Every structure is written in C-alpha cells, then in structure tokens.
N, CA, C and O of each residue as an XYZ file, in Angstrom:
696
protein
N       5.738     32.303     30.609
C       6.845     33.086     30.153
C       7.216     32.628     28.742
O       7.457     31.445     28.501
N       7.257     33.554     27.847
C       7.544     33.257     26.457
C       8.914     33.798     26.091
O       9.295     34.887     26.520
N       9.645     33.041     25.305
C      10.965     33.489     24.897
C      11.193     33.217     23.427
O      10.298     32.752     22.720
N      12.391     33.509     22.976
C      12.739     33.315     21.572
C      12.626     31.838     21.203
O      12.167     31.511     20.108
N      13.031     30.959     22.085
C      12.937     29.525     21.817
C      11.513     29.083     21.546
O      11.285     28.219     20.699
N      10.539     29.669     22.261
C       9.131     29.329     22.045
C       8.686     29.741     20.653
O       7.946     29.005     20.000
N       9.123     30.901     20.186
C       8.767     31.364     18.845
C       9.351     30.446     17.783
O       8.687     30.133     16.795
N      10.587     30.017     17.983
C      11.225     29.120     17.021
C      10.516     27.773     16.992
O      10.333     27.187     15.925
N      10.120     27.287     18.150
C       9.395     26.024     18.229
C       8.065     26.137     17.510
O       7.681     25.220     16.783
N       7.357     27.229     17.692
C       6.069     27.442     17.025
C       6.244     27.450     15.511
O       5.408     26.908     14.789
N       7.328     28.063     15.023
C       7.582     28.085     13.583
C       7.827     26.674     13.064
O       7.320     26.308     12.003
N       8.603     25.873     13.806
C       8.891     24.502     13.385
C       7.620     23.661     13.343
O       7.457     22.836     12.444
N       6.730     23.856     14.290
C       5.486     23.095     14.349
C       4.608     23.417     13.141
O       3.933     22.534     12.612
N       4.613     24.651     12.713
C       3.752     25.076     11.602
C       4.432     24.975     10.243
O       3.804     25.281      9.229
N       5.671     24.565     10.188
C       6.409     24.480      8.935
C       5.807     23.401      8.028
O       5.440     22.316      8.480
N       5.718     23.732      6.743
C       5.302     22.736      5.763
C       6.293     22.745      4.605
O       7.022     23.712      4.385
N       6.293     21.657      3.890
C       7.171     21.480      2.745
C       6.311     21.097      1.558
O       5.408     20.270      1.685
N       6.579     21.683      0.418
C       5.853     21.328     -0.814
C       6.488     20.072     -1.387
O       7.695     20.028     -1.628
N       5.669     19.056     -1.602
C       6.135     17.817     -2.228
C       5.333     17.572     -3.492
O       4.179     17.980     -3.622
N       5.982     16.897     -4.406
C       5.333     16.557     -5.679
C       5.502     15.063     -5.914
O       6.589     14.511     -5.741
N       4.423     14.424     -6.308
C       4.433     13.000     -6.613
C       3.657     12.790     -7.909
O       2.957     13.679     -8.395
N       3.802     11.612     -8.438
C       2.852     11.120     -9.438
C       2.109     10.010     -8.717
O       2.663      8.940     -8.465
N       0.858     10.270     -8.388
C       0.057      9.317     -7.631
C      -1.005      8.740     -8.555
O      -1.860      9.458     -9.074
N      -0.935      7.451     -8.746
C      -1.886      6.746     -9.606
C      -1.964      7.382    -10.987
O      -3.037      7.504    -11.577
N      -0.787      7.786    -11.490
C      -0.697      8.348    -12.830
C      -0.985      9.836    -12.941
O      -0.905     10.399    -14.033
N      -1.321     10.484    -11.825
C      -1.643     11.911    -11.855
C      -0.582     12.703    -11.094
O      -0.149     12.294    -10.017
N      -0.165     13.842    -11.659
C       0.773     14.715    -10.959
C       0.047     15.396     -9.808
O      -1.050     15.929     -9.976
N       0.670     15.370     -8.643
C       0.076     15.926     -7.429
C       1.141     16.754     -6.717
O       2.307     16.362     -6.658
N       0.734     17.892     -6.181
C       1.604     18.696     -5.321
C       0.802     19.029     -4.076
O      -0.378     19.368     -4.158
N       1.447     18.930     -2.925
C       0.759     19.263     -1.679
C       1.775     19.707     -0.637
O       2.969     19.429     -0.748
N       1.280     20.392      0.361
C       2.110     20.854      1.467
C       1.929     19.909      2.640
O       0.807     19.622      3.056
N       3.050     19.429      3.170
C       3.019     18.493      4.290
C       3.991     18.945      5.372
O       4.963     19.649      5.095
N       3.722     18.540      6.584
C       4.665     18.754      7.672
C       5.883     17.857      7.409
O       5.720     16.756      6.883
N       7.080     18.293      7.755
C       8.277     17.490      7.480
C       8.225     16.073      8.050
O       8.824     15.160      7.482
N       7.525     15.880      9.155
C       7.472     14.558      9.779
C       6.153     13.818      9.506
O       5.851     12.827     10.171
N       5.384     14.287      8.550
C       4.134     13.611      8.200
C       4.450     12.356      7.399
O       5.216     12.397      6.437
N       3.856     11.249      7.804
C       4.116      9.997      7.095
C       3.409      9.993      5.748
O       2.443     10.721      5.520
N       3.923      9.147      4.868
C       3.315      9.018      3.551
C       1.886      8.507      3.665
O       1.008      8.977      2.941
N       1.634      7.549      4.563
C       0.273      7.031      4.711
C      -0.678      8.146      5.145
O      -1.802      8.225      4.649
N      -0.239      9.006      6.064
C      -1.106     10.105      6.508
C      -1.332     11.110      5.391
O      -2.436     11.639      5.257
N      -0.319     11.381      4.594
C      -0.485     12.283      3.450
C      -1.488     11.699      2.456
O      -2.391     12.399      1.997
N      -1.328     10.426      2.127
C      -2.241      9.785      1.174
C      -3.678      9.816      1.683
O      -4.597     10.148      0.935
N      -3.869      9.475      2.937
C      -5.217      9.382      3.500
C      -5.823     10.754      3.797
O      -6.959     11.029      3.410
N      -5.067     11.615      4.482
C      -5.634     12.861      5.002
C      -5.545     14.037      4.048
O      -6.431     14.891      4.027
N      -4.485     14.089      3.262
C      -4.315     15.212      2.339
C      -4.902     14.871      0.970
O      -5.661     15.658      0.405
N      -4.553     13.707      0.440
C      -5.003     13.328     -0.905
C      -6.311     12.535     -0.901
O      -6.854     12.225     -1.961
N      -6.812     12.210      0.286
C      -8.079     11.495      0.461
C      -8.128     10.154     -0.264
O      -9.170      9.756     -0.787
N      -6.992      9.465     -0.289
C      -6.909      8.117     -0.835
C      -6.915      7.160      0.352
O      -5.865      6.745      0.842
N      -8.103      6.824      0.794
C      -8.269      6.102      2.060
C      -8.201      4.582      1.925
O      -8.424      3.871      2.905
N      -7.904      4.078      0.751
C      -7.746      2.640      0.586
C      -6.503      2.116      1.268
O      -6.471      0.970      1.718
N      -5.481      2.945      1.349
C      -4.268      2.583      2.070
C      -4.559      2.770      3.550
O      -4.914      3.865      3.987
N      -4.410      1.705      4.317
C      -4.784      1.760      5.732
C      -3.583      1.960      6.638
O      -2.485      1.482      6.349
N      -3.799      2.663      7.728
C      -2.790      2.819      8.775
C      -3.150      1.816      9.858
O      -4.141      1.980     10.571
N      -2.341      0.784      9.973
C      -2.612     -0.264     10.960
C      -1.724     -0.113     12.167
O      -2.027      0.648     13.086
N      -0.631     -0.837     12.162
C       0.258     -0.870     13.328
C       1.157      0.358     13.435
O       1.644      0.675     14.520
N       1.379      1.038     12.339
C       2.275      2.197     12.247
C       3.707      1.859     12.655
O       4.456      2.720     13.116
N       4.075      0.572     12.475
C       5.438      0.110     12.762
C       5.997     -0.733     11.620
O       7.092     -1.282     11.742
N       5.265     -0.846     10.511
C       5.730     -1.625      9.380
C       5.599     -3.122      9.546
O       6.231     -3.882      8.812
N       4.796     -3.559     10.490
C       4.677     -4.995     10.759
C       3.434     -5.635     10.159
O       3.430     -6.843      9.925
N       2.377     -4.863      9.901
C       1.110     -5.485      9.503
C       0.847     -5.474      8.006
O       0.056     -6.285      7.526
N       1.482     -4.582      7.249
C       1.299     -4.555      5.801
C       0.066     -3.832      5.312
O      -0.154     -3.770      4.102
N      -0.749     -3.284      6.192
C      -1.981     -2.602      5.765
C      -1.692     -1.330      4.973
O      -2.536     -0.870      4.204
N      -0.511     -0.765      5.156
C      -0.170      0.519      4.533
C       0.631      0.377      3.244
O       1.132      1.375      2.727
N       0.764     -0.835      2.711
C       1.608     -1.027      1.537
C       1.115     -0.240      0.338
O      -0.075     -0.227      0.022
N       2.061      0.415     -0.323
C       1.835      1.086     -1.602
C       3.021      0.740     -2.488
O       4.042      0.249     -2.006
N       2.887      0.996     -3.772
C       4.006      0.825     -4.693
C       4.681      2.181     -4.847
O       4.015      3.169     -5.160
N       5.977      2.243     -4.634
C       6.760      3.462     -4.774
C       7.853      3.172     -5.794
O       8.745      2.358     -5.559
N       7.765      3.849     -6.921
C       8.723      3.615     -8.010
C       8.858      2.128     -8.326
O       9.958      1.627     -8.559
N       7.725      1.435     -8.329
C       7.691      0.042     -8.754
C       7.962     -1.005     -7.707
O       8.031     -2.191     -8.028
N       8.119     -0.601     -6.459
C       8.332     -1.608     -5.412
C       7.435     -1.302     -4.224
O       7.102     -0.146     -3.964
N       7.054     -2.338     -3.514
C       6.173     -2.168     -2.359
C       6.950     -1.586     -1.186
O       8.065     -2.012     -0.884
N       6.333     -0.600     -0.530
C       6.925     -0.002      0.666
C       5.840      0.183      1.718
O       4.658      0.320      1.402
N       6.267      0.185      2.965
C       5.363      0.475      4.074
C       5.258      1.996      4.178
O       6.210      2.655      4.595
N       4.127      2.547      3.806
C       3.975      4.001      3.794
C       3.884      4.593      5.195
O       3.961      5.812      5.353
N       3.722      3.753      6.210
C       3.724      4.256      7.593
C       5.133      4.504      8.103
O       5.318      5.212      9.093
N       6.128      3.930      7.437
C       7.511      4.070      7.876
C       8.279      5.115      7.079
O       9.482      5.294      7.271
N       7.586      5.795      6.194
C       8.237      6.734      5.304
C       7.603      8.103      5.456
O       6.380      8.227      5.508
N       8.429      9.123      5.525
C       7.892     10.477      5.530
C       7.487     10.847      4.111
O       8.118     10.417      3.145
N       6.445     11.634      3.990
C       5.978     12.065      2.666
C       7.088     12.795      1.916
O       7.208     12.652      0.700
N       7.898     13.575      2.629
C       8.977     14.314      1.958
C      10.012     13.369      1.344
O      10.682     13.743      0.382
N      10.155     12.160      1.878
C      11.090     11.192      1.308
C      10.609     10.672     -0.040
O      11.404     10.168     -0.834
N       9.330     10.792     -0.297
C       8.756     10.310     -1.549
C       8.647     11.406     -2.600
O       8.104     11.176     -3.680
N       9.155     12.586     -2.296
C       9.097     13.701     -3.236
C       9.694     13.271     -4.577
O      10.810     12.755     -4.632
N       8.947     13.485     -5.643
C       9.394     13.137     -6.984
C       9.121     11.702     -7.390
O       9.404     11.324     -8.526
N       8.584     10.902     -6.501
C       8.369      9.476     -6.773
C       7.038      9.221     -7.478
O       6.134     10.056     -7.489
N       6.965      8.049     -8.055
C       5.714      7.554     -8.625
C       5.113      6.609     -7.582
O       5.746      5.636     -7.173
N       3.885      6.909     -7.161
C       3.221      6.130     -6.125
C       1.951      5.519     -6.710
O       1.147      6.211     -7.335
N       1.784      4.237     -6.505
C       0.550      3.559     -6.897
C      -0.094      3.019     -5.635
O       0.490      2.202     -4.922
N      -1.303      3.485     -5.368
C      -2.070      3.010     -4.220
C      -3.024      1.926     -4.685
O      -3.101      1.626     -5.876
N      -3.744      1.347     -3.754
C      -4.733      0.330     -4.108
C      -5.770      0.903     -5.065
O      -6.261      0.194     -5.943
N      -6.108      2.187     -4.903
C      -7.080      2.804     -5.817
C      -6.545      2.813     -7.244
O      -7.273      2.499     -8.186
N      -5.277      3.172     -7.404
C      -4.685      3.219     -8.737
C      -4.551      1.843     -9.358
O      -4.834      1.668    -10.543
N      -4.123      0.861     -8.571
C      -4.008     -0.499     -9.091
C      -5.373     -1.031     -9.491
O      -5.506     -1.735    -10.493
N      -6.377     -0.695     -8.709
C      -7.736     -1.135     -9.013
C      -8.272     -0.448    -10.266
O      -8.807     -1.107    -11.158
N      -8.130      0.867    -10.332
C      -8.629      1.627    -11.487
C      -7.961      1.195    -12.788
O      -8.600      1.185    -13.840
N      -6.684      0.838    -12.723
C      -5.962      0.437    -13.937
C      -6.373     -0.948    -14.417
O      -6.125     -1.300    -15.570
N      -6.993     -1.731    -13.554
C      -7.411     -3.081    -13.912
C      -6.323     -4.130    -13.752
O      -6.565     -5.310    -14.005
N      -5.124     -3.721    -13.335
C      -3.994     -4.638    -13.245
C      -4.192     -5.720    -12.177
O      -3.562     -6.776    -12.240
N      -5.060     -5.461    -11.203
C      -5.309     -6.463    -10.157
C      -6.744     -6.992    -10.193
O      -7.198     -7.612     -9.232
N      -7.451     -6.753    -11.282
C      -8.859     -7.158    -11.374
C      -9.037     -8.656    -11.136
O      -9.977     -9.066    -10.455
N      -8.144     -9.473    -11.691
C      -8.262    -10.918    -11.498
C      -8.000    -11.304    -10.041
O      -8.663    -12.195     -9.510
N      -7.046    -10.645     -9.396
C      -6.802    -10.901     -7.976
C      -8.011    -10.493     -7.137
O      -8.428    -11.234     -6.247
N      -8.570     -9.325     -7.417
C      -9.743     -8.865     -6.670
C     -10.906     -9.837     -6.841
O     -11.583    -10.176     -5.870
N     -11.138    -10.281     -8.065
C     -12.248    -11.199     -8.327
C     -12.050    -12.525     -7.591
O     -12.999    -13.084     -7.040
N     -10.824    -13.018     -7.586
C     -10.557    -14.298     -6.921
C     -10.599    -14.156     -5.402
O     -11.047    -15.075     -4.716
N     -10.143    -13.027     -4.862
C     -10.284    -12.771     -3.427
C     -11.768    -12.787     -3.062
O     -12.158    -13.355     -2.042
N     -12.577    -12.168     -3.894
C     -14.022    -12.132     -3.639
C     -14.618    -13.536     -3.732
O     -15.372    -13.956     -2.855
N     -14.273    -14.257     -4.802
C     -14.813    -15.597     -5.023
C     -14.489    -16.539     -3.867
O     -15.307    -17.386     -3.506
N     -13.333    -16.399     -3.304
C     -12.874    -17.308     -2.251
C     -13.078    -16.751     -0.841
O     -12.613    -17.337      0.137
N     -13.774    -15.620     -0.742
C     -14.010    -14.957      0.550
C     -12.686    -14.729      1.282
O     -12.569    -14.973      2.483
N     -11.698    -14.257      0.527
C     -10.367    -14.020      1.073
C     -10.207    -12.591      1.566
O      -9.083    -12.106      1.697
N     -11.307    -11.915      1.839
C     -11.203    -10.528      2.254
C     -11.940    -10.218      3.531
O     -11.574     -9.250      4.199
N     -12.899    -10.927      3.901
C     -13.687    -10.801      5.130
C     -13.830     -9.364      5.601
O     -14.561     -8.610      4.959
N     -13.178     -8.930      6.684
C     -13.416     -7.561      7.167
C     -12.861     -6.530      6.197
O     -13.363     -5.408      6.133
N     -11.830     -6.896      5.441
C     -11.300     -6.019      4.403
C     -10.191     -5.078      4.830
O      -9.607     -4.408      3.978
N      -9.881     -5.001      6.105
C      -8.870     -4.039      6.548
C      -7.499     -4.356      5.950
O      -6.789     -3.442      5.530
N      -7.122     -5.612      5.905
C      -5.805     -5.995      5.392
C      -5.793     -6.146      3.873
O      -4.724     -6.199      3.266
N      -6.964     -6.216      3.259
C      -7.068     -6.554      1.845
C      -6.254     -5.648      0.922
O      -5.563     -6.172      0.048
N      -6.294     -4.319      1.063
C      -5.486     -3.501      0.153
C      -3.997     -3.862      0.199
O      -3.359     -3.988     -0.847
N      -3.449     -4.026      1.388
C      -2.043     -4.406      1.511
C      -1.770     -5.786      0.950
O      -0.737     -6.009      0.318
N      -2.692     -6.720      1.177
C      -2.551     -8.074      0.628
C      -2.519     -8.028     -0.898
O      -1.701     -8.699     -1.528
N      -3.411     -7.235     -1.488
C      -3.467     -7.137     -2.944
C      -2.220     -6.473     -3.516
O      -1.708     -6.906     -4.549
N      -1.731     -5.433     -2.860
C      -0.490     -4.782     -3.304
C       0.655     -5.786     -3.245
O       1.457     -5.876     -4.174
N       0.729     -6.534     -2.159
C       1.784     -7.526     -1.988
C       1.655     -8.658     -3.008
O       2.651     -9.091     -3.587
N       0.438     -9.131     -3.225
C       0.214    -10.201     -4.209
C       0.592     -9.722     -5.612
O       1.191    -10.466     -6.389
N       0.242     -8.486     -5.926
C       0.599     -7.922     -7.229
C       2.119     -7.884     -7.390
O       2.644     -8.243     -8.444
N       2.814     -7.453     -6.355
C       4.282     -7.410     -6.410
C       4.842     -8.809     -6.609
O       5.712     -9.009     -7.457
N       4.359     -9.779     -5.845
C       4.851    -11.148     -5.973
C       4.657    -11.659     -7.394
O       5.590    -12.192     -7.995
N       3.452    -11.502     -7.934
C       3.168    -12.038     -9.268
C       3.869    -11.251    -10.373
O       4.002    -11.741    -11.494
N       4.315    -10.041    -10.065
C       5.114     -9.273    -11.017
C       6.547     -9.789    -11.068
O       7.244     -9.609    -12.067
N       6.979    -10.428     -9.991
C       8.352    -10.917     -9.894
C       8.481    -12.409    -10.183
O       9.478    -12.858    -10.749
N       7.460    -13.173     -9.788
C       7.491    -14.633     -9.944
C       6.194    -15.049    -10.626
O       5.118    -14.943    -10.036
N       6.292    -15.515    -11.852
C       5.092    -15.832    -12.622
C       4.253    -16.933    -11.985
O       3.025    -16.846    -11.952
N       4.907    -17.951    -11.487
C       4.167    -19.087    -10.917
C       4.790    -19.490     -9.583
O       5.487    -20.501     -9.496
N       4.533    -18.682     -8.533
C       5.123    -19.007     -7.230
C       4.484    -20.251     -6.620
O       3.312    -20.546     -6.853
N       5.269    -20.963     -5.846
C       4.732    -22.101     -5.102
C       3.876    -21.563     -3.953
O       3.935    -20.379     -3.623
N       3.096    -22.434     -3.362
C       2.282    -22.018     -2.215
C       3.184    -21.553     -1.069
O       2.830    -20.635     -0.330
N       4.330    -22.178     -0.928
C       5.286    -21.760      0.105
C       5.824    -20.357     -0.197
O       5.971    -19.543      0.715
N       6.115    -20.071     -1.459
C       6.578    -18.732     -1.838
C       5.487    -17.684     -1.600
O       5.779    -16.559     -1.196
N       4.240    -18.058     -1.850
C       3.122    -17.142     -1.586
C       3.047    -16.857     -0.099
O       2.950    -15.700      0.310
N       3.092    -17.905      0.714
C       3.048    -17.723      2.172
C       4.213    -16.852      2.655
O       4.039    -15.981      3.507
N       5.386    -17.098      2.103
C       6.558    -16.316      2.487
C       6.367    -14.841      2.105
O       6.692    -13.949      2.890
N       5.846    -14.590      0.915
C       5.617    -13.212      0.473
C       4.591    -12.506      1.349
O       4.680    -11.297      1.562
N       3.623    -13.250      1.853
C       2.572    -12.669      2.701
C       2.980    -12.574      4.171
O       2.201    -12.090      4.992
N       4.169    -13.023      4.512
C       4.565    -13.058      5.921
C       4.616    -11.668      6.557
O       4.585    -11.555      7.782
N       4.690    -10.630      5.763
C       4.679     -9.267      6.290
C       3.307     -8.639      6.339
O       3.175     -7.461      6.671
N       2.279     -9.412      6.012
C       0.900     -8.920      6.060
C       0.152     -9.656      7.161
O       0.172    -10.885      7.230
N      -0.500     -8.897      8.009
C      -1.227     -9.483      9.127
C      -2.722     -9.461      8.841
O      -3.274     -8.425      8.469
N      -3.374    -10.606      9.015
C      -4.822    -10.715      8.832
C      -5.405    -11.407     10.056
O      -4.929    -12.465     10.468
N      -6.431    -10.809     10.627
C      -7.059    -11.387     11.815
C      -8.243    -12.300     11.477
O      -8.693    -13.069     12.325
N      -8.741    -12.217     10.256
C     -10.028    -12.862      9.951
C      -9.944    -14.167      9.172
O     -10.670    -15.110      9.485
N      -9.075    -14.246      8.165
C      -9.222    -15.320      7.189
C      -8.459    -16.595      7.482
O      -8.821    -17.653      6.966
N      -7.424    -16.531      8.285
C      -6.593    -17.715      8.463
C      -5.657    -17.938      7.285
O      -4.964    -18.955      7.238
N      -5.621    -17.029      6.352
C      -4.678    -16.976      5.228
C      -4.909    -18.001      4.128
O      -4.525    -17.738      2.988
N      -5.509    -19.145      4.400
C      -5.626    -20.174      3.360
C      -6.413    -19.675      2.154
O      -6.025    -19.937      1.016
N      -7.496    -18.972      2.383
C      -8.276    -18.448      1.256
C      -7.469    -17.436      0.452
O      -7.612    -17.365     -0.768
N      -6.628    -16.657      1.114
C      -5.784    -15.676      0.428
C      -4.733    -16.403     -0.413
O      -4.525    -16.065     -1.579
N      -4.079    -17.390      0.173
C      -3.078    -18.180     -0.557
C      -3.744    -18.874     -1.740
O      -3.193    -18.888     -2.841
N      -4.930    -19.451     -1.519
C      -5.666    -20.115     -2.604
C      -5.953    -19.138     -3.740
O      -5.751    -19.469     -4.909
N      -6.418    -17.952     -3.408
C      -6.769    -16.953     -4.430
C      -5.546    -16.572     -5.257
O      -5.620    -16.527     -6.485
N      -4.440    -16.303     -4.607
C      -3.221    -15.915     -5.324
C      -2.719    -17.068     -6.177
O      -2.277    -16.861     -7.307
N      -2.785    -18.274     -5.646
C      -2.352    -19.469     -6.379
C      -3.189    -19.665     -7.640
O      -2.636    -19.944     -8.703
N      -4.493    -19.527     -7.543
C      -5.381    -19.689     -8.701
C      -5.074    -18.634     -9.766
O      -5.024    -18.948    -10.956
N      -4.870    -17.386     -9.341
C      -4.564    -16.310    -10.295
C      -3.214    -16.560    -10.957
O      -3.076    -16.394    -12.169
N      -2.223    -16.955    -10.172
C      -0.894    -17.236    -10.745
C      -0.986    -18.345    -11.795
O      -0.398    -18.243    -12.871
N      -1.720    -19.389    -11.473
C      -1.870    -20.492    -12.415
C      -2.596    -20.037    -13.681
O      -2.175    -20.370    -14.788
N      -3.667    -19.290    -13.528
C      -4.425    -18.811    -14.687
C      -3.571    -17.872    -15.556
O      -3.592    -17.959    -16.784
N      -2.833    -16.990    -14.910
C      -1.971    -16.075    -15.674
C      -0.884    -16.845    -16.424
O      -0.590    -16.536    -17.579
N      -0.292    -17.836    -15.779
C       0.794    -18.583    -16.426
C       0.271    -19.433    -17.577
O       1.017    -19.756    -18.501
N      -1.003    -19.796    -17.526
C      -1.607    -20.569    -18.604
C      -2.254    -19.671    -19.639
O      -2.823    -20.153    -20.619
N      -2.170    -18.361    -19.424
C      -2.707    -17.407    -20.391
C      -4.210    -17.217    -20.317
O      -4.804    -16.684    -21.254
N      -4.833    -17.631    -19.245
C      -6.277    -17.514    -19.107
C      -6.675    -16.618    -17.953
O      -5.826    -16.047    -17.268
N      -7.944    -16.507    -17.751
C      -8.477    -15.730    -16.640
C      -8.743    -16.658    -15.457
O      -9.050    -17.836    -15.637
N      -8.624    -16.126    -14.277
C      -8.877    -16.914    -13.074
C     -10.350    -17.233    -12.941
O     -10.755    -17.892    -11.985
C-alpha cells in the first residue's frame, strides 16, 4: 500500500544538494546527499581515495583532512557542512610538496608499513609541525594520540616526525 508519506520519503532519499569547495587548490562543485559524509564525498564523488574511511567514529584518524587550515575528521562531518571551505587532502599536501620531507622520513624509517593510517598520520604531523616548530617526543606522541596504527608500534612514526622537526628547525633537510 502506497501513500503520500511514501512519496515524500522517496523524494527525501533522492534529494541532493549542490556543494562547492576548493579542494587541493581547485574549485569543485558536486551534488551530494544531505547526509553524505565528507570522507565519502572525497572518496566516491571526487575520487580522492588517499583519505581513508576507518572507524567512521572519529577515533582512528585515517580520515583526517585539512579544512580551512585545521585538521578535521572527515567521517564526522557532512559534505554540506564543508560547503565553501578550502579542503586539503593527502593528495594535495603531497602534490604541493609541503610534506615531502615527512614522506621521505616515513619511508626511510619504515614508519608506514601497511599504509592505511599513513595519510592521517601525515596530515596530523603536518598540522603539529605547522603549530610547534620543535615539538618534544612527548608532544609528538600526544598529537598522534588520535591516530590509530596497527602495524608500526608508533616509535618509527615518532622518530620520523622528530627527525623532520629537528631538520626544519635547523634549516636543513631531513
């Protein structure tokens, strides 16, 4: 039995909203469902698959992106909430070269292993080093407390960030 309520529900299910972002320096417009998360929009609509959907509860850090200059869990945010924002994903940070030294040191120290957490770790490390030029190892560990890694045991990641911070503060390359 079909009624007016069923028709209204069908319309709500198929409803989309036009959103506009600046993603990795490029203007983007796309249609999304009102309840579509930012991580799903980035991955499924914009095909930027470097941002990972892990726990989908904001606990693992795999979905971190930069939104208007600060790190956010894109799994906890609807795409419509980011309308008009500037978003930098791991692809954009990588392409710009701003994290090249972090990437190289993660590689050198085998701080990436399976790689699932790596994009979020790099986004978080970039944010930390943008705020604190020479963080202590304890500050690095504290900053990474929202990122979950099953493979590395974190020491190689902390070592990599520490080496980059030291090299940057001394004006050299890691």
